[in-house]
C-alpha positions as CSV (number, residue, x, y, z in Angstrom):
1,X,30.6,12.3,-6.0
2,X,27.1,10.9,-5.7
3,X,24.2,12.5,-7.7
4,X,21.7,14.0,-5.3
5,X,18.7,12.7,-7.3
6,X,18.0,10.2,-10.0
7,X,15.8,10.2,-13.1
8,X,13.9,7.2,-11.8
9,X,13.0,8.5,-8.4
10,X,9.8,10.1,-9.6
11,X,8.8,6.8,-11.1
12,X,9.3,5.1,-7.7
13,X,7.2,7.8,-6.0
14,X,4.4,7.5,-8.6
15,X,4.4,3.7,-8.1
16,X,4.0,4.0,-4.3
17,X,1.2,6.6,-4.9
18,X,-0.5,4.2,-7.3
19,X,-0.5,1.4,-4.8
20,X,-2.3,3.7,-2.3
21,X,-4.8,4.7,-4.9
22,X,-5.6,1.2,-6.1
23,X,-5.8,-0.4,-2.6
24,X,-7.8,2.6,-1.4
25,X,-10.7,1.4,-3.6
26,X,-11.2,-1.6,-1.3
27,X,-13.0,-1.2,2.0
28,X,-12.1,-3.1,5.1
29,X,-9.0,-3.8,7.1
30,X,-7.3,-6.3,4.8
31,X,-5.6,-3.7,2.5
32,X,-4.9,-1.2,5.3
33,X,-1.4,-2.4,6.3
34,X,-0.3,-2.3,2.7
35,X,-1.7,1.2,2.3
36,X,0.2,2.3,5.5
37,X,3.4,0.7,4.2
38,X,3.0,2.5,0.9
39,X,2.4,5.8,2.6
40,X,5.6,5.4,4.7
41,X,7.5,4.7,1.5
42,X,6.1,7.8,-0.1
43,X,7.5,9.9,2.7
44,X,10.9,8.2,2.3
45,X,10.8,8.7,-1.5
46,X,9.9,12.4,-1.1
47,X,13.1,12.7,0.9
48,X,15.1,10.8,-1.7
49,X,17.9,13.3,-2.0
50,X,19.0,12.8,1.5
51,X,19.2,9.0,1.3
52,X,22.5,7.3,0.6
53,X,23.0,4.7,-2.1
54,X,22.5,1.7,0.2
55,X,19.3,3.3,1.6
56,X,18.0,3.9,-1.9
57,X,18.5,0.2,-2.8
58,X,16.7,-0.8,0.4
59,X,13.8,1.5,-0.4
60,X,13.5,0.2,-4.0
61,X,13.6,-3.4,-2.7
62,X,10.8,-2.7,-0.2
63,X,8.8,-1.0,-3.0
64,X,9.1,-4.0,-5.3
65,X,8.1,-6.3,-2.5
66,X,5.1,-4.1,-1.6
67,X,4.1,-3.9,-5.2
68,X,4.2,-7.7,-5.5
69,X,2.1,-8.1,-2.3
70,X,-0.4,-5.5,-3.5
71,X,-0.8,-7.2,-6.8
72,X,-1.4,-10.5,-5.0
73,X,-4.1,-8.8,-2.9
74,X,-5.7,-7.3,-6.0
75,X,-5.7,-10.6,-7.8
76,X,-7.3,-12.3,-4.8
77,X,-10.2,-9.8,-5.1
78,X,-11.3,-11.1,-8.5
79,X,-12.4,-8.9,-11.4
80,X,-14.0,-5.6,-10.8
81,X,-16.7,-6.2,-13.4
82,X,-17.4,-9.3,-15.4
83,X,-18.6,-7.3,-18.4
84,X,-15.6,-4.9,-18.6
85,X,-12.7,-5.6,-21.0
86,X,-9.4,-6.4,-19.2
87,X,-6.1,-5.1,-20.4
88,X,-3.5,-7.9,-20.7
89,X,0.3,-7.6,-20.7
90,X,0.3,-5.3,-23.6
91,X,-2.0,-2.4,-24.6
92,X,-2.6,-4.1,-27.9
93,X,-4.0,-7.2,-26.2
94,X,-7.6,-6.6,-25.3
95,X,-9.8,-9.5,-24.3
96,X,-13.5,-9.3,-23.7
97,X,-14.9,-11.3,-20.8
98,X,-18.2,-12.0,-22.6
99,X,-17.7,-15.1,-24.8
100,X,-20.3,-13.8,-27.3
101,X,-18.3,-10.7,-28.1
102,X,-15.5,-10.8,-30.5
103,X,-12.1,-10.7,-28.8
104,X,-9.0,-9.1,-30.1
105,X,-5.9,-11.0,-29.2
106,X,-2.5,-10.0,-30.5
107,X,-4.1,-7.7,-33.1
108,X,-6.2,-10.4,-34.7
109,X,-9.9,-10.9,-34.4
110,X,-10.9,-14.2,-32.9
111,X,-14.3,-15.7,-33.9
C-alpha cells in the first residue's frame, strides 16, 4: 500500500515557493515564465496526496529542472551588491567582495 504523503513533500513545496520569491525580485518579462512554472508546480505539490508514484517522480524532476534554470537565470543577473558578503557552498565559508577587507575562507583568516 502506498503512503499518502511523504516526509520530503513539504521540502519540495518550500523549494518551489522559494523560486517564486527569489525570481519575483527581478522586474521584467524574462523571469515571468519561470515564475509561472513554479506557481503551477506549487499547485501540484499542494495536491501531493492524490498523485501516484510516477506522477510524483515527474513533479520532482520538473522541480529540479526548474531549480537549475532559475539558478542559471539568477547567475546571469550578477551580484545584487558588490559590497555585500556572499555565502559560498557552506555557511562557514564567507568571502568579502572588497579586497581590502579580511576574508574568512574555510575558517581561516586570509591576509
